[in-house]
N, C-alpha and C positions, 0 to 999 in steps of 0.2 A: 105348799108348792113354792119352791124358790124359782124366781124369774129373774134372769140376768139379761139386760138389754141396754143398748146404746151404740154409738158409732165405733167402727173398728179403731180409728185413731183420732186424736184431737186435731181438728183442722184449724179452728179459731174459736174464740169465746162465744161469738154470736151464734154460729151453727151449733155448738155444743149446748148452749142454753135453749135454742129452739127445739132440739131433739129432746132434751130433758123435760121441757114443758109439755111436749106432746105425749110423754109417757106417764103423766100424773095419774091417769086412771088406774094404772097398775099398782102404783104406790098406795093408792087409797083403797084398794080392794082388800078387805080383811082376810081373804083366802090366799093372799099372795105375800110372800116374803121377798120384797123387791130390792134389787141392786142395780145401780146405774153403772154401766161399763164404758170405759174408754181408755185407750193406751197412750202414754206420753211418748213412746218410741216403739216402732215396729222394726226391730233389729234383724228380722229374718226375711225382709223383702227380696223378691227374685232379683231385681236389678239394682245397681248402685244409684241409678238416677231416680228411683221411685221415692215418693214422699214418705218420710219416717215419723214425723211428729215434731212437737216443739222441744222435746228433751225432758229430763227429769224435773229440774227446778220449775220451769215455766208451766210444764204439764201438771205438776202437783198443785200449783197455784190456781190453775183453771179448774181442776177437780174440786179444790177447797171452796171455790166460789159456788159450784153447783151444790155442794153439801150445805153451805150456809143459806143459799136461797131456797132450796127445795126440801132440805132435810133428808135427802137420800143417803142410804148406805151405798158404798162405792166399791168397785172392783177395778184393778188395773194389773197389767202384766209386768213382770220383772225379768230381766235378761242377765243381770250381773249381780253378784253377791252384795256389792256396796249399795244397791238400790233398795234392798229389802227394808232396812231400818227407816230411812226417811219416808218411803212409800207408806209403810205401816202407820206412820203418824197421821196420815190423811185418809187412807182407804181402809175398808173393813175386810176385804178379801185380797190376798196376793195370789196372783195366778201364775203358775209355772207353765210356759208354753210347751206345746206338744213336742217340738224338736228337742226340748231340754228336760223331758220328763224323767230322765235317768241321771241328771246332773246333780250329784250328791251335795256339793257345797251350796248350790242354789237352793235346793230343798231345805237343807239344814238351816240356812240363813233365814229363809221365810218362816220356818217353824220356830225359830228363836224369838220371833216377834209375838205380839198378842193377836195378830190378825188371823182370820180363817185362811187356810191354804187350799187352793183349788189346783190340782195337778191334772193337766190335760194328757190323755193317753196319746202317745206318739202314733203316727200313721204306720209305723213299722213295728209296733209292739203287739205281742201276744197279750190279750186282755188279762189272762191269769197272772202274768208277770208284773202287772201294775201293783200287786200286793207289796212288792219290795220297795217301790217308790213310796207307798203309803207308810210302810214300816219305818223308812228313814225319818219321815216326819214325826211319826208316833214316838219313836225312841228318843228323838230329840226333845220332845215334850215330856216324856215319861220313860226313863231308861229301863224300867222294870218290865215294860211291855215286850213280849217275845214274838207275837204274831199279830198280823193285821186282821181286824174284824169290824163289822159294821158299827157295833155299839161303841167300841173304843174310838174309832175314827169320828163318829158323831160327837162323842164327849169331848174329844180333843180338837174339834173344828177342822177336820181334814176331809176333803171330798175329791172325787174323781170326775172327769168329763170325758165323754166319748165324742169324737169328731170324725170318725170313719177311719178306714185303713186303705193304704195304697193298693190300687187295683190296676196293674199294668203301669203305663206311663200317663200322667196327666189326668188321672181319674181316681176317685175314691169310692168305696162301698161301705155300707154299714151293715155289720153282722149283728143283728138284734140280740143274739145270744150273749154278746159281750156285756150288755147292760146287766143281765142277770149274774154273769160271772163276776164282774167288778163289784156288784152290789153286795157280794159276800164280804168284801174288804172295806167298803166305805160307801156313804151316800153317793149316788151317781146323778150327774146332770148331763142332759143330752144337748149337744151343740148342733142345732138344726141348720144353721147357715154355713158353717165351715164344712158340714157333711156333704154339701152340694158344691163345694169348691172344686175347681179343675186347675190344679197346680201348674203354673207356667203355660196356661192354655191361651194366653193372649200375647205370645211373643215377648217375653220378658216381664209379663204380669200374670197373676193368677186370674183365671176366668171362673165361671160358675153358672149355675141356673137356679135362681131363687124360686122358680115355680114348684120345685120338688121339696123345698124346705118344710112347708106345712104338712105335706104327705108323710115325710119321715118323722116329723114331730108327733103326729097322731099315732103312728105305729109304735114309736118309742113309749109314748104314754100308756098305750095298751099293754106293753110288756111290763112296765112299772119303772118309774123314774122318781127322783126326788126333786128334780128341778129342770128348767128349760133355759138354754142360752140362745139368744138370737140377736145378731148385730143388726142395728136399725139406723135408718137415715131418712131424712125428709125427702131427699132426691138421690136415691141410690145410683142413678146413672151419672151423677156428678160427684160421687164420693171419691176421695183421694186414695182409698184402699178398700178392697174387697167389695166394690159396688155391685158386681154381677150376682153375688149371692146374698146380698142384704135385703131385708124386708122394710117396707114402709111402716110407720107407726100404726096405721089403721089395720093393715094386714096382720100385724103382730097382736093387736088388741083382740081381733076376731079370733085368731088362733088360740090365744090364751083362754078364752071362754070355752073353746072346744076341748083344750087340754084339761082344764079343771073338770069338765063334765065327764070325760073319759076316766080321769083319776078317781073321781067320786064313784063312778060305776064299778070299776074293778075293785076298789076298796070295800064297797058295800057287798060285792059278790064274795 
C-alpha cells in the first residue's frame, strides 16, 4: 500500500522536519511504501494574498534536506513545464495537480523524467476520460503503447489520484465507482483530505471538514485502492494552506492501520 503524507505546502524547514519526524512509523512499516509530500509552490490558491510557498529552488533544497535526514522518498507538485526536470532530480514522484490534469505539455514534461508521475483527477472530469491523460504519459515513455491499462501504467510508473468531483458550488462528492473505473487504466490513490475540501468556503480560502476524511478513506479501501494520500500537519489549525481538511499525524497513523486491515481483508476475500 502506497501512503503519501505530509504538509500541503512547505512553510519552513523547522515545521517540515517536525512533520517528517512524526511520520517515521509509516516509513518503517514493511507493509507500506511511504512517500513524504510537500509543495514548493501552491500556484492555484484562491486568493492572491494566500501563502504559496518558498518557490522552486528553496523548496527543493528543503525537500533534499528531508531526504538526506530521513531517507524518505518524496512527492511534490509541478505547475509549469520548466519545473519538471529540476524537481525530478530531488523527488521520486511528480504530481500533476487536479486543475492541470489535461495539460498535455505538463504531463509530457513529467513523463520525460525518470520520476513516477501521479495525475490527480480534475474535479470536473469524467473518471473514464482520465485514461487519455494516462495515455499521454504512457506514449511519452513508450510510443508503441496504444491504450492505457493498469499493467502498462504500473510498469511505466504512472498512477491516478481521486480527490472528489464538484458538487454544486463550494462542495465535493466522491463517487466510489470512479476508483474502479480509473483502476482499469492505472493504479489508483485515494486523496482523503482533499476529498473533504470545500473550495472557496472561507471567503477567499478553501475550507473543509477533516472529520470525514477517515470515513471516506475506509470506504475507498473497501472498494479497492493502491494507495492513500493524506495531507498532515502537527497543528492543522495553524497550517498556512488546507488546514481545515488536514489530519494530525496520530490520526493518520491510526487510519493507516485500519486501511491496511481493510485491504488485507478484501484481498484475502
